[in-house]
N, C-alpha and C positions, 0 to 999 in steps of 0.2 A: 453519685449514688453509693451508699455503703456497700462494702464487699459482700455482706451477707445477703443483700438483695440480688446479687448476681449469681448466687449459688442455686443450682437446680438439682432436684432428685434425678437420678439416672434411670433410663429405660422406661420413661412414661410413654405409653403407646400412643397417646394423642398429642405429644409434644411436636410442634411444627418443625419442618425442615426448611431452611432458607436456601433458595437457588439464587446464587449471586451471578447475574448476567454481567458480562464485560464485553469483550470482542467476540461474542458468540451469539448474535441476535437472530436465533433460529430455533425451531422446534425439532426438525429432523436431524438425526445424527448428533444429538446433543446429550452426551453422556450424563452430565450433571442433572439435567431435567428428567431424563429417563429414569435415573436412579431414584430421584425424589418421588416421581410419580409412582414407581413400582413399590415404594416403601409402604404405601397405604396411609402414610401420615398426612396431615394437612400441610400444604405447600404454600410458601410465601415466595413469589417471584419478585426479585429486587434488582433494580439497576441504579447504580450510584454514579453521578456525574463527578468524577474526580479529575479535575482539569490539569493537574501537574504531577501528582504522586506516582502514577503508574507509567507515565511516558517520559518524565523528565522535562516536558514542555507542554504547553496547552495545545489542544487540537487546532489545526488550521481552519480557516474560514470555510473552505469547501467541505472539510470533514464535518464541521458543525452542522452545515446544511444537510448532509447525508444522514447524520446521526438523528436529527429531528424526524426525518421521514422513516428511517429504519425503526426507530422506537415506536412510532405510530403503527407501523406494520406489525411489529412484534406484539404490541399490546392487543391488537385485533386478533392475531393468531392465538395468543394465550387465552383470550376470551372464548375461543372456539373449543377449548378443552376445559373450560370452567375456572380459569385462573385470571386474577387481576394483576397487572404489572404495577408494582410500587416504584415510584420515582423519588429519589432523594439526591440532593446536591451537597457535596462537602467531602470531608475526610471519611473514607469507608470504614476506618476503625471505629470512629464515633458513631456512624450510622448503624453499623452492625451491632454495636453495644446497645444502642437505644432500642433496636427492634428485638434483640434477644431479651432484654430486660422487660420489655412490654408484653411479649408474647410467650415467654417461657420456651422458646425454640432450643432444641438440644443438638441440632445438626446444621451444618453449613456445607454446601457443596458448590463447587465451581469447576470450570474448565480451565486448564492451564494456559498461562501466558509465558512469553519467552524473552521479552525485553529485560534488561538488567534491573531497571527500577521496579518493574512489575514483579519480577522474581523476588527481589528483596522485600517488597511490600507484602506479597502473598506469604512468604516464609515467616515474616514477623507476625502476621495475623494468625496463621495457622498455629504457631507456637503459643500465642497468647490465648487463643480459644481452647486449645488442648489443655493448657495449664488450668483452665477453669472447668474442665470436665466435659466440654463439648466434643462431639464427633465432627471431624473435618475431613472431607475426601475431595480429591481433585481428579480430573479425568482428561484424557488426551482428546484431540479432535482438530486443533488448529493446524497440526502437521500430520503427515502420514507415518513418519518414524520419529521417535524422540531423538533430538539432536545429541543428547549425552550418550546415546547408545552406539552411535556410529564412530568407531575408533580405528585408527591406523594400526598396523602390525606392531608398532612400538608403544601403543596406548595413547598416542596423541590424537589431534584432530586434523581433518583434511583441510589443506590450504589450496588444493587444485581440484577443479571440478570433475575431471574425467575419472580419477580414482574414487572420488566421492560417489559419482553415479554408479560405478561398479559395486561399491559397498552398499549403496542404497538398494540396487536391484538384488544384491546378495542377501538382503534381509527378507526377501520374499515379497509377495504381493501385499499391498497395504491392507489394513483391516477393512472389512466390509462395513459400509455405513448402516447405521440402525434407523429404523423407521421412527417417526414422531410418535410420542405417546398419544393414544386416543382420548384419554381423559385423565384428570388428576383431582385429588381431593383438595378443595380450597380451604384456606384458613378462614374461619367464620367471624373472627374478631375484627376490630376496627384498627387500621394502621393509617396514619397520615401519609399522604402522598403529595408531592409537588405537582403543579400543573405544568405540563411540558411547555406550553406557550411562555410561561414565566422564565424559562431558561434562556430566552433570547438567542436561540441557536440560528434562527433564520436572519439573513442580512436585511437591514432597513436603512434608508437614507444614504445611498440608494440601494435598491434591491438589485444586485448584480447577478442573481441566480437564474435568470430566464433561460440562458443557453444550457445551463446544467440541468434544469428541470425538463427541458425539451429533449435531452439526450439520455437520461437515466430513469430507471424505475427502482428506487431503493427497496430493500426488503427481501425476505426469503422467497416469496412468490416471484418477484422480479428476477432474482438470481437464477432460479430453475427455468424460467421462461427464456432467459438469455442463454443458458447452457443448452437447452433443447434447440434453439435456433442455430447456435454455433455448430453443434454436432450435425445438424441436417444441412446447413448451407455452406459452411466454410472449412470444416475439419478435413475433408477429403483432399483439399488443395492447400492445406495449411503451410507446408514447407515453402511454397512459392509466394503465396499471397501475404504471408505474415510480415514481409518486409516492404510492402507497398502501402504507404499511408493513404493513398487516394481511394483504396477499396476497403470494404469491411471484411478483412481477412484474419483478424485476431479474435480471441474469445471475448474480450472486454469483461472478463470476470474478476479482474483485480480488485475493484472496489468492494464487490460482494465478498471476496475472500478477506479483504482487510477488516471488514466489520463482522466477519464470521456468519454471514447470512447463508453460506454454503461452505462445506468442507472440501479440502483437496481430494479426500477419498471419494466423495460423491462425484466430483468432476472426473477423477481417474477412471472410475468404472463406467460412467456414462459415455465417456469417449471410447473406451474399449468395446462397448456394446453397440456403437454406432454402425450403421450399415454402410457398405461400399467404401470403407476407409482402408487404404493400404497399410501394411505393417510399418512401412517407413514413415508415413505421415503420422501415424499414431505415436510412434516412438519419438518423433520430433516434438510433438505436443507434450507427451509425458516428460520428456527431458526439461521442457520449460517449467512444468510443475515442480520438478526436482530442483531446478535452479533456485526457486523460491526457498525450498528446503535447505539448500546449500547456504543461502544468505542467513537463514536462522541458525544454522550450524556454526557459521562464523560469528554471529552476534553473541550467541551463548558462550562461545569460547574466547571471544575478544570483545568484552562488553563496551569498550570505548569506540566501537566501530564508527559511530556517527560524528565523533569529536576528534579522533586521533588518527594519524596515518597508520594504516596497518603495517606498511613498510616505513619505518621511522627514518629512512634515508631522506624521505620527502620533507622532513621537518626543516631542512635547510633550503627548501625551494624558494627562490626569490620572487614572491608574488608582487605584481605591479599594478593591477587593475584599479581603475578609478570608480568612484561612486556614480559618475555620469554614465560611464560605460555599463555598469551594472544596471542602471535604470533603463537604458536603451534596450538592453537584453530583456529585462522584465516586460517591457511594453511591446516587444516585437518590432523594434525600429532600428535594426542593425544594418539594414541595407542588403542582407542576404536573404532572398525570398524563402528558402526552405527553413532557415532558422526562425525567421519572423512568423511563418505560418505555424510552426510548432508552438512558439510562445503564445501566439494568439489563440490557437486551439486550446491550450492549457487554460488560459484566462476565461474563455467563453464556455468551455464544457467541463472544466475540472479534470481533464484527462489529456494525455498526449500519447500518440503512437510510439511504440517502443523504439523503432528505428530512429525516429526523430528525436526521441529522448537522448539517444547517443550523440546525434549530430549537434543538438543544442548544448549538451553538456560539454562536448569537446570544444565547441566554439567559445564557451565561457572560459574554460580552463586554459585553452592553448592559443586561441586568437586574442582573447582579452586579458589573459594572465591573471584571472581572478580565482581566488582560493575555492576549491571545490565545495568547501563547507558552506559558502554563501549560496551557491546554487542548490545544495541539498536543503538548506533552510527554506528557500523560495518554493521548491517543490513540495515540501512539507506543508506549507501554508496554503498552496493552491490546488494540490491534487486531491481528488476525492478518494484515491486509493493510497494516500499517504501511509507508508508501512515502515516501521522502524528498522527492519532488517533489509528488505529489498531496496529501499531508497538509498541507504547509506552504502550498501555493498555495491550497488550499481554506479553510484558517483565515484567511489574509490576505484572501481574497475576502469572507468573511462579515464580517470586521472592518472592511472598507472601506479597508484600508491596502494592498491588493494591486493587481496588474495587472488591468484590466478589472473592477474589484471592484464589488459591490453598494454603493451609497452608504451611508455610516454611518447616515444617518437612516432607512434601511429596517430597521426593528426588528420582528422577527417577534412577533406576538401568539400566545403558545403556546396560548391557548384557541381562537382562530379557526383556527389551523393544525391543531389536533387535530380540531376539528369538520369542517373541510374534507377532510382527508386520512385521517381515521380515524372516519368518521361513525357507524359502529355500535360503536365502542370495541373492536373485536376485538384491536387491537394492545395497547392499554392493559390490557385484561383478561388478556392472555397474560402480560405482564411485570410488572403491578402487580395481582396476584390479590386483594389485600385490597379492591380497588374493584370486583371482578367482578360483584357483585350490584346495583350501582347502575344505574338506568335510563339509556338512551342520552342523555337530556336533560341529565343531570348528570355523566356519566362524565368529562368534561373540565373540569368546574368543581364539584367536590363541595361546596365551601364555600357554594354557592348552594342546595344541596338542603335542603328542609325537615327539621326534626328527625326526624319520623316516617319519612321516606324513608331518612335515614341510619341510624336504628335498625333498620329492616327489613333494610337491606343490611349490618348489623353493621359500620358504619363510625363510628369515633369520631375526629373531627378533633383533632389534637394528641396522639393516643394511638396508634390503629392506623394512622393515616395523617397526615402533618404538615399543618399550615396552610401556605398559601403563604408562603415566606420573604420575598418582596417583593410589593408590589401592582403590577400591570402598569402602570397609568397613571402612577403616581409614578415607577416605575423608568424608564419611557420618558422622562418629563420630565427626570429626572436625567441620563440618557445624552445627551439632546439639549443640555442646558446644558453638559455637559463637552465635547461636540463643538464647540459655539459658542465656548467658552473657548479650545479648541485653535486654532480658525481665527482667533480674534482675536490670539493670540500669533504666528501665522504671517503675519498681514497686515503 
């Protein structure tokens, strides 16, 4: 379209404002939406399905399922304040241009994102729109403190969590969350919108989402219901129960955070207001929220976090793992019950308990000698809470290659981890039902069970359940040898 058709007179009071929704699928504590509603101008609520530009890779299958349902919930919520959610698929630059040209919009507002590809795209769009005379404003919300504002004494960024936490607290309490706007003025013109069903976000042939659907309620309402239940039922004993995968002791708010259905500030203050919660328990939970912030602090300052070793010494690590071994890990067929339970929970529900994430990641990296990036890719594709910062930072932490990482020689023993954190085998029995009749003594090491015990439990190793694919002691020695070889090359 000719440039003159893109030129708009400034300060027209009835010119629409576009609210560009991204990873902020909520009404409450949404700075961009609140500003648009308060302006009194007609509001165009827009979501663009940009499958590569803002993340550097397409969303995983589990994330696509969640997105479908979250957009459905957002559309309904926006309808309650008089707005219609416009859906478009494609390059957001082209989509925004089209809507601006068709409607005469003079303002575009959004909430900030922090992945490197998203920052680059948003900066490009903001500059382009500003050059054309449009007003563009961005708002905070995805994080409690902007990652660029937390600096070390020398002006650098934090690479160790403890001083980061002190700096985080030193910034003062997070901003208070804002209420959702009660109403907004809708744009009364016609704007074409895609049909959500045509995006094919839901799995078909086969539909593997049954377990996910039974586990989660996507959307802002589901997020706040989950937060309320956590504060009432689990927060008071969070420090102890959060490491026990067999009980519901964690917040399970991570997917709601990943899609911006709730903000960390909202969670922070709701937890602080919960009754009967000791200061120690509250601080433990608040520190977990801040760990997410630390991950984004790292990502903003080290944009290659998901593709490059933070500690480049690990560039020389001699990875050895096979594709067959990777596939066995994917399917939860490693022969180690706590590992297999975690991988099957991931496949069935789109989520895995945090303690077990560490165990399964350690197993892939150190028992199977497979590059941490292969595991990070799988988690991205299968987690409903796939997050560009937390996913990469956590994998690098386990690998020993990341910031403030666990040392590589810290190799989780999957047997002892299972016995310590799933002592009655409740978690394993739920997700590895073929072992459900084994006594507690053998549930985490079925290969040590006497033949009669296995027969009574209807377990046939190598048939109904696999033998361990590697022996822990030998795998540990091999991993340490590789680590020492890497260090020798770096010396």
